[in-house]
C-alpha positions as CSV (number, residue, x, y, z in Angstrom):
1,M,-4.3,-3.7,-27.9
2,A,-7.5,-5.7,-27.5
3,N,-8.6,-6.9,-24.0
4,E,-7.8,-10.5,-23.4
5,A,-10.2,-13.3,-22.5
6,M,-12.3,-12.7,-19.4
7,G,-10.9,-14.2,-16.2
8,T,-12.8,-15.8,-13.3
9,A,-14.1,-13.8,-10.3
10,V,-15.8,-15.5,-7.4
11,V,-17.0,-14.3,-4.0
12,E,-17.6,-16.8,-1.3
13,I,-19.9,-15.7,1.5
14,G,-21.5,-18.0,4.1
15,G,-20.6,-21.1,2.2
16,K,-22.2,-19.8,-1.1
17,R,-20.4,-18.7,-4.3
18,F,-21.4,-15.7,-6.3
19,D,-19.9,-15.0,-9.8
20,K,-22.5,-13.0,-11.7
21,F,-21.2,-9.5,-11.4
22,I,-22.1,-6.3,-13.2
23,S,-18.8,-4.8,-12.0
24,L,-16.0,-5.5,-9.5
25,T,-13.1,-3.4,-8.2
26,L,-10.3,-4.4,-5.8
27,V,-7.5,-2.1,-4.8
28,R,-4.4,-3.1,-2.8
29,S,-1.6,-0.7,-1.9
30,K,1.7,-0.9,-0.1
31,E,0.8,2.4,1.6
32,E,-2.6,1.3,2.9
33,A,-3.3,-0.9,5.9
34,T,-6.2,-2.6,4.2
35,C,-7.5,-3.3,0.7
36,S,-10.8,-1.9,-0.5
37,G,-13.3,-2.2,-3.3
38,D,-16.9,-2.8,-4.4
39,V,-19.0,-5.4,-6.2
40,K,-22.3,-5.0,-8.0
41,L,-24.7,-7.9,-8.5
42,S,-28.0,-7.8,-10.5
43,W,-31.3,-9.8,-10.8
44,P,-34.3,-9.2,-13.1
45,G,-36.6,-6.7,-11.6
46,A,-39.7,-8.8,-12.2
47,E,-38.4,-11.5,-9.9
48,M,-37.9,-9.0,-7.1
49,F,-41.0,-6.9,-7.5
50,N,-43.2,-9.1,-5.3
51,A,-40.5,-10.8,-3.3
52,Q,-41.0,-11.1,0.4
53,S,-37.3,-11.6,1.3
54,P,-34.1,-10.2,-0.1
55,P,-32.0,-12.3,-2.6
56,A,-28.7,-13.6,-1.5
57,Q,-29.5,-13.4,2.2
58,E,-25.9,-14.1,3.1
59,V,-24.8,-10.9,1.5
60,V,-25.3,-8.5,4.4
61,D,-23.3,-5.7,5.9
62,G,-20.7,-7.1,8.3
63,A,-20.5,-10.5,6.5
64,E,-17.0,-11.9,6.1
65,F,-16.1,-13.2,2.6
66,K,-13.2,-14.3,0.3
67,L,-12.7,-13.0,-3.2
68,Y,-10.9,-15.2,-5.8
69,L,-9.6,-13.8,-9.1
70,D,-8.2,-16.2,-11.7
71,G,-8.7,-19.0,-9.2
72,Q,-6.4,-17.3,-6.6
73,L,-7.2,-15.7,-3.3
74,A,-7.2,-12.0,-3.8
75,C,-8.9,-10.7,-0.6
76,T,-10.3,-11.8,2.7
77,G,-12.6,-9.1,3.9
78,Q,-15.8,-7.8,5.3
79,I,-18.8,-6.1,3.6
80,D,-18.9,-2.5,5.0
81,T,-22.0,-1.2,3.1
82,R,-24.9,-3.0,1.3
83,T,-26.9,-0.7,-1.0
84,S,-29.9,-2.0,-3.0
85,N,-31.5,-0.3,-6.0
86,G,-34.7,-1.6,-7.6
87,T,-36.8,-0.8,-10.7
88,P,-39.6,-2.7,-12.4
89,T,-37.0,-4.2,-14.7
90,N,-33.9,-4.6,-12.6
91,F,-32.7,-5.2,-9.0
92,E,-29.1,-4.4,-8.0
93,L,-26.9,-4.8,-5.0
94,T,-23.8,-2.7,-4.5
95,L,-21.4,-4.0,-1.9
96,S,-18.5,-1.9,-0.6
97,F,-15.9,-3.8,1.3
98,R,-12.5,-3.7,2.9
99,G,-10.1,-6.3,4.2
100,L,-10.2,-7.7,7.7
101,A,-7.4,-5.3,8.7
102,S,-10.0,-2.5,8.4
103,E,-10.6,-3.2,12.1
104,I,-7.3,-1.6,13.0
105,V,-8.0,1.3,10.8
106,D,-11.4,2.1,12.5
107,S,-10.6,1.1,16.1
108,S,-8.7,2.8,18.9
109,P,-6.2,0.8,21.0
110,D,-7.6,-1.1,23.9
111,H,-4.5,-0.8,26.1
112,P,-4.5,-1.0,29.9
113,T,-1.9,1.7,30.5
114,G,-1.5,3.5,27.1
115,Q,2.3,3.0,27.3
116,E,4.9,0.3,26.3
117,N,8.4,0.3,27.6
118,R,11.5,-1.4,26.2
119,K,9.6,-3.2,23.4
120,S,10.4,-3.6,19.7
121,P,8.1,-2.2,17.0
122,G,6.8,-5.7,16.3
123,E,6.0,-6.4,19.9
124,I,4.2,-3.1,20.2
125,C,2.1,-3.8,17.1
126,R,1.2,-7.2,18.3
127,K,0.0,-5.8,21.6
128,L,-2.0,-3.1,19.9
129,M,-3.8,-5.7,17.7
130,E,-4.8,-8.0,20.5
131,G,-8.4,-9.2,20.2
132,H,-8.8,-8.3,16.6
133,R,-9.2,-10.8,13.7
134,P,-6.0,-10.0,11.8
135,Q,-2.8,-11.5,13.0
136,L,0.6,-9.8,12.8
137,I,3.2,-11.6,10.7
138,D,6.5,-10.0,11.8
139,R,9.1,-10.3,9.1
140,S,11.0,-7.2,10.0
141,G,13.9,-8.8,11.9
142,Y,14.0,-5.5,13.8
143,S,14.7,-6.0,17.5
144,R,15.8,-2.6,18.7
145,P,13.5,-1.7,21.5
146,L,11.9,1.7,22.0
147,E,12.7,3.0,25.4
148,R,9.2,4.3,25.7
149,F,6.1,4.4,23.4
150,I,3.0,6.4,24.5
151,I,-0.3,5.9,22.7
152,A,-1.9,9.2,21.8
153,T,-5.5,9.7,23.0
154,G,-8.0,9.1,20.3
155,E,-5.6,7.8,17.6
156,S,-6.5,4.6,15.7
157,I,-4.6,1.4,16.0
158,E,-3.2,1.9,12.5
159,R,-1.9,5.4,13.4
160,A,-0.2,4.1,16.5
161,M,1.4,1.3,14.5
162,R,2.6,3.7,11.9
163,R,4.3,5.8,14.5
164,C,6.2,2.9,16.0
165,T,7.2,1.3,12.7
166,R,7.6,4.0,10.0
167,E,9.8,6.1,12.2
168,F,12.3,3.3,11.9
169,G,11.9,2.7,8.2
170,L,9.5,-0.2,8.6
171,N,6.3,-0.7,6.6
172,F,3.2,-2.9,7.1
173,Y,0.4,-3.9,4.8
174,E,-2.5,-6.4,4.6
175,N,-2.0,-9.7,2.8
176,E,-4.6,-11.7,0.9
177,Q,-5.5,-13.6,4.0
178,G,-6.5,-10.4,5.9
179,D,-3.4,-10.5,8.2
180,V,-1.0,-7.7,8.7
181,V,2.6,-8.2,7.4
182,L,5.4,-6.1,9.0
183,E,8.2,-6.0,6.5
184,K,11.9,-5.7,6.9
185,K,13.6,-2.7,5.3
186,G,13.8,-2.9,1.6
187,A,11.7,-6.1,1.3
188,N,10.2,-7.1,-2.0
189,E,8.2,-10.0,-3.4
190,G,10.9,-11.1,-5.9
191,Q,11.6,-10.4,-9.5
192,G,8.9,-10.7,-12.1
193,Q,8.7,-10.5,-15.9
194,A,9.8,-7.6,-18.0
195,L,7.1,-5.1,-19.0
196,I,7.9,-3.5,-22.4
197,L,5.9,-1.1,-24.4
198,G,4.6,-3.0,-27.4
199,G,4.5,-6.3,-25.5
200,R,1.2,-8.1,-24.8
201,N,0.8,-7.0,-21.2
202,F,0.0,-3.3,-21.1
203,F,-1.8,-1.1,-23.5
204,E,-2.0,2.2,-21.7
205,W,0.6,3.9,-19.6
206,S,1.3,7.1,-17.7
207,V,4.6,8.5,-16.3
208,K,4.2,11.0,-13.6
209,R,6.9,13.6,-12.7
210,D,6.0,16.0,-9.9
211,M,8.4,18.3,-8.1
212,A,5.9,19.3,-5.3
213,T,6.8,16.3,-3.0
214,R,10.5,16.0,-3.7
215,M,13.2,17.8,-1.7
216,K,16.9,18.3,-2.3
217,K,17.6,17.8,1.4
218,V,15.5,16.4,4.2
219,E,16.7,16.9,7.8
220,T,15.1,14.9,10.6
221,V,15.1,16.3,14.1
222,G,14.2,14.5,17.3
223,S,15.4,13.1,20.6
224,S,15.8,9.9,22.5
225,I,14.3,9.0,25.8
226,P,16.8,10.0,28.6
227,T,18.4,7.2,30.4
228,D,21.3,6.9,32.9
229,K,23.8,6.6,30.0
230,D,22.1,9.0,27.6
231,Y,20.7,12.2,29.0
232,G,20.7,16.0,28.8
233,R,21.8,17.6,25.6
234,M,23.2,14.3,24.2
235,A,19.6,12.8,24.3
236,E,17.8,15.9,23.3
237,E,19.6,16.7,20.0
238,R,19.3,14.0,17.4
239,K,19.5,14.9,13.7
240,G,19.7,13.0,10.4
241,E,20.0,14.1,6.8
242,A,19.4,12.7,3.3
243,G,19.1,14.1,-0.2
244,D,17.4,13.6,-3.6
245,N,20.1,14.1,-6.3
246,S,17.5,14.7,-9.0
247,V,16.5,18.0,-7.4
248,K,18.8,20.8,-8.5
249,N,17.3,23.9,-6.9
250,K,17.3,24.6,-3.2
251,R,14.4,22.7,-1.7
252,E,14.9,21.7,1.9
253,K,12.6,20.4,4.6
254,T,12.9,19.7,8.3
255,V,10.8,16.9,9.8
256,Q,10.1,16.7,13.5
257,I,10.2,13.1,14.6
258,D,8.1,12.2,17.6
259,S,9.7,8.9,18.7
260,D,12.7,7.4,20.5
261,H,15.8,7.6,18.2
262,D,19.6,7.3,18.3
263,K,22.0,8.9,15.7
264,Q,21.9,5.9,13.3
265,T,18.1,5.5,13.3
266,M,17.7,9.2,12.8
267,K,19.8,9.0,9.6
268,E,17.8,6.0,8.4
269,R,14.6,7.9,9.1
270,A,15.8,10.8,6.9
271,T,16.6,8.4,4.1
272,T,13.1,6.8,4.4
273,E,11.5,10.2,4.2
274,V,13.4,11.2,1.0
275,R,12.7,7.9,-0.7
276,R,9.0,8.0,0.0
277,R,8.8,11.6,-1.3
278,S,10.7,10.6,-4.4
279,A,8.3,7.8,-5.0
280,Q,5.3,10.2,-4.7
281,G,7.0,12.5,-7.2
282,V,8.1,10.0,-9.9
283,N,6.1,6.9,-10.8
284,V,4.8,4.8,-13.7
285,T,1.2,3.6,-14.1
286,L,0.4,0.7,-16.5
287,K,-3.0,-0.6,-17.5
288,M,-2.7,-4.3,-18.0
289,S,-4.8,-6.5,-20.2
290,T,-4.8,-9.4,-17.7
291,W,-5.2,-9.8,-13.9
292,S,-2.2,-12.2,-13.8
293,D,1.4,-12.1,-15.1
294,D,2.9,-14.5,-17.6
295,S,3.5,-17.0,-14.8
296,G,-0.2,-17.1,-13.9
297,Q,0.2,-15.2,-10.7
298,L,-2.0,-12.2,-9.9
299,W,-0.1,-8.8,-10.2
300,K,1.3,-8.4,-6.7
301,V,2.2,-5.4,-4.6
302,G,5.9,-5.5,-3.8
303,K,6.9,-7.4,-6.9
304,L,9.8,-6.1,-9.0
305,H,9.5,-5.7,-12.8
306,P,11.9,-4.4,-15.4
307,V,9.9,-1.6,-17.2
308,K,10.9,-0.2,-20.6
309,I,9.0,2.7,-22.2
310,P,11.4,4.4,-24.7
311,V,9.3,7.4,-25.4
312,D,9.3,8.4,-21.8
313,Q,13.0,7.4,-21.2
314,V,12.0,4.7,-18.7
315,N,14.3,1.6,-18.5
316,N,14.4,0.6,-14.9
317,T,13.5,-2.2,-12.5
318,L,10.6,-0.9,-10.5
319,M,8.4,-2.1,-7.7
320,I,4.6,-2.4,-7.8
321,N,3.3,0.0,-5.1
322,R,-0.4,-0.3,-5.9
323,V,-2.7,-2.5,-8.0
324,Q,-6.3,-2.1,-9.0
325,F,-8.3,-5.0,-10.4
326,D,-11.4,-4.1,-12.4
327,L,-14.1,-6.1,-14.0
328,T,-17.0,-4.8,-16.2
329,S,-19.5,-6.5,-18.4
330,T,-17.1,-6.2,-21.4
331,E,-13.5,-6.4,-20.0
332,R,-11.2,-7.0,-17.2
333,T,-8.1,-5.0,-16.5
334,A,-5.4,-4.4,-13.8
335,T,-3.9,-1.0,-13.3
336,I,-0.5,-1.1,-11.5
337,T,1.5,1.8,-10.2
338,L,5.3,1.2,-10.0
339,V,7.9,3.2,-8.1
340,D,11.7,3.0,-7.6
341,S,12.8,-0.3,-6.3
342,D,14.6,1.3,-3.3
343,T,11.5,3.3,-2.2
344,Y,11.1,1.2,1.0
345,S,14.8,0.9,1.7
346,D,16.9,3.1,4.1
347,K,20.3,1.8,2.8
348,P,22.9,4.6,2.7
349,G,23.0,6.9,-0.3
350,E,20.9,9.5,-1.9
351,A,17.5,8.7,-3.5
352,T,17.7,8.5,-7.3
353,P,14.2,8.6,-8.9
354,I,13.5,6.9,-12.2
355,S,16.1,8.6,-14.4
356,P,17.5,6.1,-16.9
357,D,19.1,8.4,-19.5
358,P,21.9,10.5,-18.1
359,T,22.0,12.5,-21.4
360,R,18.4,13.8,-20.7
361,P,18.3,15.0,-17.1
362,D,15.9,17.8,-18.1
363,L,13.2,15.2,-18.4
364,W,13.4,14.3,-14.7
365,T,14.6,17.3,-12.7
366,D,13.6,20.8,-12.0
367,R,16.6,22.2,-13.9
368,P,15.6,24.5,-16.7
369,R,16.0,23.0,-20.2
370,D,18.7,24.4,-22.5
């Protein structure tokens, strides 16, 4: 399949627009707290050989910018690294960047006591992010308070936020505006178009099946914070269990959970662990000929798409877990990775990885073929 017409890519920095790129890459992931990428710009070397000041003086490390792809906001970020490279015939600038939420990845919490009591995950995250540019958009709808949350010495803000959210099946990611979105369990960005092998959208694909991360049974073990009503052995012994029915051999893992849990949330945490491991072990990667779908919207992390690849026995509705936009002098592409639509859900039931054809379980499990 030939690559389709070039799309538009524009970077706005300090009120100026730049659109002459040698290359551009942008990566967004549901598992990462911030996006990342790089841009390469070029000028004729003769113009720069005797120049007394750098070109594009707005383009400096630490500068805030907005990136637009196909006329849509794709990233609000900051330049981390500016690297120049000059010859008598050419002068290039390579800019490495991340989203505004990179602040919470790099920084440690500035907290007066290092402890929060009787606060929900969303409230704790908002407190940890105080003073930083990204804002928290709490869509979790999760109000159960943690009896006690202690910030570990030296950990990053992101790490602390992961501990108080992921342990309860919640996930957060950075949106295109550079803010942090805390999702409710099982959230998605709605249903998108069908992606079918032989259609116009994707021309390369890969289906990954890996047993290393998947477990037949995952048991979570932890405790709750003792209170007047819940103390002693009742508080100390908390367990949850979930399974992956695609794994036939005995593969079991126990996960120690370092947070405040009750019986129900411990079960939910076990389901979350199984589903995440399943997504790591079975996924589909498609290389798209466009940055946008048929509706004109950029391929979006969290969007659901029916995917059909007969040769690999794939016929499921999957969720985009990661997207990478690339631009070179000759083409533009988007590479999307899709996982099971229930990956970020902790609803009851066993995880069922992408396995559409019940007559061919040998394609998807560790059971020996006949």
